[in-house]
N, C-alpha and C positions, 0 to 999 in steps of 0.2 A: 425458499428464502424470500420470495417476492414481498417487497414492501417493508419488511422489518429486519432484514439482514444485509450486510455489506461485507466486502472483502478489502483488506488492506495488507500492505507490506511495509515494514520499516526497512528502507533501502540500505545498501552497504555503507554509504557515506555516513548516515546517521548512526548506524550500529558502531562503526569504527570510531566515531567521535564520542561515543558513550551517551547517546541521547535516548536509549531505549526506555529507561525509567521515566524520564520527563515526558516523553511522547505518550507512553501508556497512561500516565497520570492525567494528561490532558484529555485523552480518550475517555477515561473513567469519569473525570469531572464533568464531561459533556453529556453524561447520562448513558453512555454505551455500556453494554455488558459483553464481555469477551466470552464467546461460546466455543472457540477453538483457537489455539495458539501454539506456535513452535518456532524455535531458533533452528535455522537450517541454512544450507548453501545450495544455490542452484548451479548445476553444471551448465556449461555453454549450451549443450543440447536442450536442456529443460528451459533455460532462459529464452532460447530461440523459439521453442514451442509455445511458451507462455505469451510471448510478444509477436507471434506469427501474424497477427492482424496488421502489424506495421512492417511486414517483410519488404514491401516495395518502397518504403519511405527511406530517404537518404540517411536518417539517423539510426536505422535498425541495427547495423553492425556495432556501432558504438554503444547503443543501449544494451544489447546482449552481452557485450564485453563487460560493461559496467555492472550489470545485474548479476553476473557470475563471478565478480571480482572479490567477493567477500560474503560474510554471513548476512542473512536477512531475518526478520521476524515476520512470519506470515500469520494472519489472524482473521477470524470471522467475528464480526461485531453485530450486536443486536440492539435495536431501538426502533421505535416508530419512525417512519420516514428516514430510514437508515442511510440510504445512498445519498440523498440530497443533503441531509444534515452533516454527514461526514465530509462531503465535498466542500461544504461551507467551513467546517473545522480545519481542513487542511489548507485551504486557500489556493490561489492561482498557481499554475505550474511554474511561472516565473516568480521567484521570491520577491523581486523588486516590485511586482504588481500585486502581491498577496496582501490581504488586509492585515493590519496590525493585530498581533495576538494569535494569528493562525499558526499552525504547525510549520508551514513552509516559511512564513515570515520570520519565525524564530530560529529554525534549524536548517533550512535549505541554504546552499551556497551558490547555486546556479540553476538554470533551467534543466540541465542534464542531471545534476546531483541535487535533487529536490526533496530529499529526506523520506518521503512516503509516497506510496501508490494508493489510490483509492478508486474502487470500481465506479464506472460512470453510468451504470444502469442496473436495474434489478436483474436483467438477464446476464449481464457480464459478472455481477456479484456472484450469482449462482455458478456460472461456468468457472470463474476464477477460484472460488472456494472449493469446488469439487476437484479442481486441478491439484490443489495442495493438500486436501484432507479427504480421508475415507469417511464414510458415513458414521463409522464407529468412533471417529475422533471429533465429532460435532456434538456439543451438549446443549 
C-alpha cells in the first residue's frame, strides 16, 4: 500500500449522526478511490488491539470504549500521496483547529468524537488496513 493507499474509519459518532454518505462524498470528490469498505462494529477487545499503540496514554480506556460503542465504516482508500492528502482532507484532531471545509471541521463534535480516523503513515495505513481486511477484500 505504500504511497498510494491509506486507511480510514468513520467513527461511531459520525455513523450515529448519519454522516456516512456526506463523508464518503467528500472522500470521492477529493479524488480517492475506495478499494475496500465495510460497516462493522469493533468489540472492546478489537478496539483495544487496534489502538494498542496508545495503551499507556491516559485517554486509552475512553478511546476503546468510544470506538466499541457503535458501528464504524472501515475503508481503504487509493490515490497518489494518499496518507498526506487524506490527513489534509480530514483536518486537525481538534475540530476547533481544523481548517474550514475539512471533514472534522464539518462533522466532528470534539477532540474525542472527531468523526474520522486517518492513518498517519504509509506503514500504519498498511497495518491498519490489514487489521480490518483480508487480502481478498481489497480491490
